[in-house]
C-alpha positions as CSV (number, residue, x, y, z in Angstrom):
1,M,0.0,0.1,0.0
2,A,1.4,3.4,-1.1
3,V,0.6,6.0,1.6
4,S,1.6,9.5,1.6
5,G,3.3,9.9,5.1
6,T,1.8,13.4,5.5
7,T,-0.5,14.3,8.3
8,N,0.0,18.0,8.8
9,T,-1.7,19.5,5.8
10,E,-2.4,23.1,6.5
11,M,-4.4,25.8,4.6
12,T,-3.8,29.6,4.8
13,R,-6.0,32.4,4.9
14,A,-5.9,33.0,1.3
15,T,-6.7,29.5,0.4
16,L,-9.7,29.4,3.0
17,I,-11.1,32.5,1.5
18,A,-10.8,31.2,-2.1
19,A,-12.4,28.0,-1.1
20,A,-15.4,29.8,0.6
21,M,-15.9,32.0,-2.5
22,R,-15.9,29.1,-4.7
23,K,-18.6,27.4,-2.5
24,I,-21.1,30.3,-3.6
25,G,-19.8,30.5,-7.2
26,A,-18.4,34.0,-6.5
27,L,-14.7,32.7,-7.7
28,A,-14.2,30.6,-10.8
29,Q,-11.4,28.1,-10.9
30,G,-8.1,29.7,-11.3
31,Q,-9.5,33.2,-10.3
32,T,-8.1,35.2,-7.6
33,P,-10.2,37.5,-5.3
34,S,-9.7,41.2,-5.4
35,T,-8.2,43.1,-2.6
36,E,-11.7,44.4,-1.5
37,E,-13.1,41.0,-1.7
38,T,-10.3,39.3,0.3
39,S,-10.8,42.2,2.9
40,N,-14.5,41.7,3.1
41,V,-14.3,37.9,3.4
42,A,-11.4,38.0,5.9
43,E,-13.7,40.2,8.1
44,A,-16.4,37.6,7.9
45,M,-14.0,34.7,8.7
46,N,-12.5,36.4,11.6
47,N,-16.0,37.0,13.0
48,L,-16.8,33.6,12.6
49,I,-13.8,32.3,14.4
50,A,-14.5,34.6,17.2
51,Q,-18.1,33.1,17.4
52,F,-16.7,29.6,17.3
53,Q,-14.9,30.5,20.7
54,T,-18.3,30.2,22.4
55,L,-18.7,26.5,21.4
56,G,-16.9,24.8,24.2
57,M,-13.5,23.7,25.6
58,P,-11.2,22.7,22.6
59,L,-8.3,20.8,23.9
60,W,-5.9,22.5,21.5
61,A,-6.6,25.8,23.0
62,M,-5.9,24.9,26.7
63,T,-2.6,26.1,28.1
64,T,-1.0,26.9,31.5
65,S,0.8,30.1,32.9
66,N,2.4,30.9,36.0
67,I,1.2,34.2,37.7
68,T,3.6,36.0,39.9
69,M,1.6,36.7,43.2
70,V,2.3,40.0,45.0
71,A,1.7,40.4,48.7
72,S,-1.4,42.2,49.8
73,Q,-2.8,42.2,46.1
74,E,-6.0,40.6,45.5
75,T,-6.7,41.3,42.0
76,Y,-4.5,40.4,38.7
77,T,-5.4,42.0,35.5
78,I,-4.5,39.7,32.5
79,G,-4.2,40.8,28.7
80,V,-2.0,42.4,26.2
81,G,-0.8,45.6,27.5
82,Q,-2.0,44.8,31.0
83,A,-0.1,44.2,34.3
84,I,0.1,40.6,33.3
85,N,1.1,41.1,29.6
86,Q,-0.2,37.9,27.7
87,A,-3.2,36.9,25.8
88,F,-6.1,37.0,28.3
89,P,-7.9,33.6,29.2
90,L,-11.4,33.2,27.8
91,K,-12.0,30.9,30.8
92,I,-9.9,29.8,33.6
93,L,-10.3,26.0,34.2
94,Q,-8.0,25.3,37.2
95,V,-6.0,27.4,39.5
96,W,-3.4,25.8,41.9
97,T,-0.3,26.7,44.0
98,T,2.8,24.7,44.1
99,P,5.4,25.1,47.0
100,T,8.7,26.3,45.4
101,A,10.7,23.8,47.9
102,G,8.6,21.0,46.4
103,G,5.6,19.2,47.2
104,G,2.0,18.5,46.1
105,R,0.0,20.9,44.2
106,Q,-3.0,22.7,46.3
107,P,-5.9,23.5,44.1
108,L,-7.9,26.8,44.5
109,E,-11.6,26.5,44.5
110,P,-13.4,28.3,41.9
111,L,-16.2,30.7,42.9
112,A,-18.9,32.6,41.2
113,I,-18.9,36.4,41.2
114,Y,-21.8,36.6,43.9
115,D,-20.2,34.1,46.0
116,F,-16.9,35.4,46.0
117,Y,-18.0,39.1,47.2
118,L,-19.6,37.3,50.1
119,L,-16.4,36.4,51.5
120,T,-14.6,38.2,54.3
121,T,-12.7,41.1,53.3
122,G,-9.2,41.8,54.6
123,S,-8.2,38.2,54.9
124,T,-4.7,37.4,54.0
125,G,-2.7,34.1,53.9
126,S,-2.3,31.5,51.2
127,P,-5.1,31.7,48.7
128,S,-7.5,29.0,48.4
129,Q,-10.3,30.2,46.3
130,F,-10.5,32.3,43.2
131,M,-12.9,34.1,41.0
132,Y,-12.2,35.1,37.2
133,Q,-14.0,38.0,35.3
134,P,-13.4,37.8,31.5
135,L,-14.1,41.3,30.1
136,I,-13.5,42.9,26.6
137,N,-9.8,41.7,25.6
138,Y,-8.6,41.3,29.2
139,G,-9.6,39.5,32.3
140,K,-9.3,39.9,36.2
141,L,-8.3,37.1,38.4
142,H,-9.2,37.5,42.0
143,L,-7.5,35.5,44.8
144,W,-8.9,34.9,48.3
145,P,-7.5,35.2,51.0
146,T,-5.2,37.8,49.5
147,P,-1.5,36.5,49.2
148,D,0.6,37.2,52.2
149,A,4.4,37.7,52.0
150,T,4.9,34.0,53.2
151,S,2.9,32.6,50.3
152,V,4.3,34.9,47.9
153,A,8.0,33.7,48.8
154,N,7.2,29.9,49.0
155,K,4.5,29.3,46.5
156,T,4.2,29.5,42.7
157,L,0.5,30.2,41.3
158,T,-0.4,28.4,38.1
159,I,-3.7,28.7,36.0
160,S,-4.9,26.5,33.3
161,Y,-7.1,28.3,30.9
162,L,-8.5,28.6,27.4
163,V,-6.6,31.0,25.1
164,P,-8.3,33.3,22.5
165,W,-8.2,32.0,18.9
166,D,-5.8,33.9,16.8
167,E,-7.4,36.2,14.0
168,L,-6.3,35.7,10.5
169,N,-4.7,38.9,9.6
170,A,-2.6,38.2,6.7
171,S,-2.9,35.7,3.6
172,A,-0.1,33.5,4.7
173,N,-1.6,32.9,8.2
174,T,-2.8,29.5,9.1
175,P,-5.9,28.8,11.3
176,F,-5.8,28.3,15.0
177,F,-7.6,25.0,14.3
178,P,-6.8,21.4,13.9
179,K,-7.5,20.6,10.1
180,E,-10.8,18.8,10.8
181,W,-12.2,22.2,11.4
182,Y,-11.4,23.6,8.0
183,N,-14.7,22.6,6.3
184,A,-16.5,24.3,9.2
185,V,-14.6,27.5,8.6
186,I,-15.0,27.4,4.8
187,Y,-18.6,26.6,4.7
188,G,-19.4,28.9,7.9
189,T,-17.6,31.6,5.9
190,A,-19.3,31.0,2.7
191,A,-22.8,31.0,4.5
192,L,-21.8,34.4,6.0
193,I,-20.8,36.0,2.7
194,A,-23.5,34.5,0.5
195,P,-26.0,37.5,0.9
196,E,-23.3,40.0,-0.2
197,F,-22.5,38.1,-3.2
198,G,-26.1,37.8,-4.3
199,L,-26.6,34.2,-3.7
200,A,-30.3,33.2,-4.3
201,P,-32.4,32.8,-1.1
202,N,-32.9,29.0,-1.5
203,D,-29.3,28.6,-2.2
204,Q,-28.4,30.5,0.9
205,S,-30.5,28.3,2.9
206,N,-28.8,25.4,1.5
207,M,-25.3,26.7,2.4
208,I,-26.5,27.3,5.9
209,K,-27.5,23.7,6.1
210,Q,-24.1,22.5,4.8
211,A,-22.2,25.0,7.2
212,Q,-24.2,23.4,10.2
213,M,-23.5,19.9,8.9
214,H,-19.7,20.5,9.0
215,L,-19.9,22.3,12.3
216,D,-21.7,19.4,13.9
C-alpha cells in the first residue's frame, strides 16, 4: 500500500477565502479574489472564528501559565498591555499553588462572582479560592485570601485556561484550528458572505444547512 506519510496539511487564509468564495460561485477556478473581496471575506471569517470560541472547551486551546503573586494584592489583570502582559484567558479552568521547595499541588476552589464577594474582606494568607472575570480583551483574576508575604515567597501560582483564537490578519496566516475544522470554517464563511455576493435565497438556505452539517 502506497501512503503519503503526510499528516500535517495546512491551509492559509488565502486558500480558505478562495475555497469559501468558490462554494457560492463567487470565484471561478483559477481566479483570484480582489483586494476588497479578500478584505470583506477575511472580516466575515474572523467574526466566525470569534463566534466559534463560544462553542466549548477545545483541547488544542488549553494552556497553563504561572502568575507572579504580589503580597497584599487580590486582583491580577491579564491581557495584552495589562499588568500580566499575555493573551487573556477566555475561561480559567483550574488554579493551583505549588510549593517552591517541592511538594504537592494545592488546588484553589473556583467561585462565582456573587459568592466571591460574600467572602470576608481583609483576609490574608495562602490563597484557597479564586474568581475570574473575563472582560473585553482582558480579564481579572481575584484571589482569596489575599496573598501574604509568606505565600508569595514560598509558592508558585499556576492557571490552566483557554486562550483566545488567533485572528487571520495576513494571507499566509494559518488558522488556530486542527485541520478537521477547515470545512466548518470554509462553509461557515461561505454562508456568511452568501448574501453579499447575491446568492439566491434558496441557495443561501442550502449553504447554511451545509455549514451546520460541517460544524456538527
